[in-house]
C-alpha positions, -999 to 999 in steps of 0.1 A, spaced: 34 242 50 26 234 17 37 202 -4 47 194 -35 17 187 -59 27 154 -70 23 137 -37 -14 133 -20 4 121 12 37 128 25 50 115 56 80 137 73 101 119 102 66 105 118 73 88 154 49 72 175 63 61 212 34 50 235 43 56 270 37 86 294 71 104 286 77 100 245 103 131 247 126 111 273 134 77 249 151 98 222 180 104 240 179 66 249 180 59 214 209 82 208 230 60 232 226 29 214 198 11 233 176 -10 210 139 -10 209 139 -41 233 158 -25 260 138 8 260 109 -13 267 125 -33 292 139 -4 309 110 25 307 78 6 295 80 27 264 70 10 230 85 23 198 57 17 175 72 41 145 103 55 143 114 85 122 91 71 91 89 92 59 76 83 28 53 99 -6 19 89 -20 14 98 -52 -21 102 -66 -42 73 -78 -16 51 -65 -16 19 -46 10 27 -17 16 -9 5 31 -9 38 43 -46 49 59 -61 74 56 -92 103 33 -85 132 48 -57 154 64 -39 129 44 -10 133 25 -7 101 -11 -9 118 -1 20 138 15 41 109 -18 40 89 -39 52 119 -16 82 123 -23 94 90 -58 103 100 -49 103 136 -67 82 147 -35 75 168 -18 107 176 18 103 162 43 116 186 68 137 164 67 145 127 47 159 98 18 142 79 10 166 48 -23 155 28 -31 178 -2 -4 205 10 -22 204 46 -2 191 81 -31 172 94 -7 168 125 -18 206 133 -55 197 125 -82 210 151 -112 187 162 -132 203 135 -106 199 106 -101 164 116 -138 157 114 -142 169 79 -111 149 68 -125 116 81 -156 126 66 -152 136 32 -116 129 23 -105 96 42 -120 68 45 -110 35 61 -112 -3 59 -105 -26 84 -95 -62 92 -127 -69 113 -154 -57 92 -167 -34 116 -205 -34 104 -233 -25 123 -252 -60 130 -286 -42 139 -284 -22 103 -291 -36 70 -267 -37 43 -280 -6 24 -281 13 60 -245 2 66 -236 11 32 -250 47 37 -241 54 72 -209 79 61 -234 100 40 -260 101 69 -234 114 92 -228 138 65 -264 152 68 -274 140 33 -314 129 34 -325 97 28 -334 93 -7 -302 103 -22 -281 88 2 -298 55 -4 -298 56 -41 -259 64 -40 -255 35 -17 -271 12 -39 -253 24 -70 -220 16 -48 -233 -19 -38 -239 -23 -72 -201 -15 -82 -191 -42 -58 -211 -71 -67 -237 -73 -40 -269 -58 -60 -300 -75 -43 -286 -79 -9 -298 -40 2 -320 -55 28 -303 -81 41 -283 -83 75 -247 -89 77 -247 -124 96 -266 -133 61 -235 -123 46 -203 -146 41 -170 -133 50 -160 -117 16 -195 -105 9 -191 -88 44 -154 -72 33 -175 -61 0 -198 -43 23 -170 -28 42 -151 -15 9 -185 -2 -2 -192 20 30 -157 34 28 -164 43 -13 -198 58 -5 -185 86 8 -162 92 -25 -130 96 -5 -97 109 -22 -80 86 -4 -83 48 10 -66 35 40 -67 -3 41 -55 -19 73 -51 -56 62 -87 -57 48 -85 -94 37 -62 -111 57 -90 -130 76 -105 -144 42 -102 -173 27 -73 -177 2 -96 -183 -29 -119 -152 -15 -87 -132 -5 -74 -132 -42 -110 -126 -55 -113 -96 -34 -76 -85 -46 -89 -87 -84 -121 -67 -73 -99 -39 -58 -76 -40 -85 -107 -35 -108 -124 -8 -88 -91 12 -87 -92 11 -123 -123 28 -123 -120 50 -96 -83 61 -92 -82 60 -57 -55 70 -38 -48 41 -14 -24 31 18 -26 -7 19 -13 -25 52 -5 -65 47 19 -91 59 17 -110 22 44 -99 6 28 -116 -26 -4 -96 -21 23 -65 -15 35 -73 -53 -1 -79 -66 -16 -50 -56 14 -22 -48 28 3 -70 54 13 -44 59 -9 -13 74 2 22 84 -27 42 88 -20 78 109 -40 108 107 -27 146 88 5 134 112 16 107 110 14 71 141 -7 60 135 -5 22 110 9 -3 108 7 -39 89 -7 -66 79 -46 -61 105 -55 -87 130 -33 -72 128 -50 -39 129 -85 -54 157 -77 -76 175 -61 -48 166 -67 -11 187 -47 11 189 -74 36 183 -108 54 149 -95 65 135 -85 31 153 -114 14 132 -137 32 100 -120 21 111 -125 -13 121 -164 -14 88 -177 -28 82 -148 -52 80 -158 -89 109 -140 -99 102 -144 -139 68 -125 -136 79 -97 -114 115 -89 -125 118 -64 -156 146 -56 -181 147 -21 -162 156 -40 -130 184 -62 -143 197 -41 -172 231 -24 -174 229 13 -184 239 22 -217 248 52 -238 217 63 -258 231 56 -293 246 23 -284 229 -12 -297 211 2 -328 215 -28 -347 204 -54 -318 165 -65 -307 150 -42 -287 127 -46 -255 104 -24 -234 118 -16 -200 86 -35 -184 96 -69 -204 94 -94 -177 123 -120 -169 102 -149 -183 98 -129 -218 137 -120 -217 145 -160 -211 135 -169 -246 151 -140 -262 182 -143 -250 184 -181 -253 182 -175 -291 210 -154 -296 242 -145 -281 235 -105 -288 224 -85 -263 188 -69 -261 186 -33 -263 163 -18 -237 140 10 -243 117 33 -226 80 49 -230 98 76 -255 114 47 -274 151 60 -258 177 36 -253 180 30 -218 201 0 -213 212 -35 -221 202 -67 -211 226 -99 -220 220 -135 -213 246 -135 -181 220 -109 -166 192 -131 -170 211 -163 -156 219 -143 -128 185 -130 -121 173 -165 -119 200 -178 -97 195 -155 -71 161 -168 -67 177 -200 -57 
């Protein structure tokens, strides 16, 4: 099966059911039994349930949810570190679920790299040897793999630490090594499973900024797992929120903040700084393309903080323009006040 070229990764109806007879669980779901009921009656765990999504080239796609929501199982299904029970995982037009051992090995060596929460560094190897390990597995000779590893270490801010060992580095520095090791093989796709959650808050923010800086330079396709919604909205172009193995909402950060689909999602958005996240596009009323030509115009990405000032000085609505300068909607003072009040 060939996938649409605009997507690097497409998941289609992916399931993962742990237990000896996954196929026997589906009829129980059709009968209306809950995930907890099935676990109690059969011992089977429905970790991922009928998940579908698309990841565009060069975007950071965030999957988030509470512990036990299925997010870490899902990301491991993408590279088949965990075998999905059903469904398709299309990477660059090829169904990874159908790959044999040789194809999987090539996928993991050249196209996909993974960064884990636990750094997984080799304690007996130097930092240089840790970073160049993937190249060593690929059969690259020592001199060129070391040269490349040094370049990547400099890229992540660890120049001068090549001959040190992991125990000599702080947690944040060790995670930089883990990131450098993943980047050293120049993968198209990075799978990041809560890579910063074990770090102190200040170091965590620094690593988020570092990842965004590297992404701007390298333009990789990332699938990033987190349980922190503030981290999700800072990093993600799109966010999928999981609960009990299912995606309950998928969209851009501002769409989810503006329109949470249920109380579970609403709880995540409660402490979000709405004035910096919500935009004119998310709160506007759709308007005809020839309307409002005499009004003040704003770009669709203008945030709520800026809109407050603009609507405070005039009773007239604002015209919302897209990237081409076309009118796509209108924002008035009432819409701004309503967006503010919904966050309280």
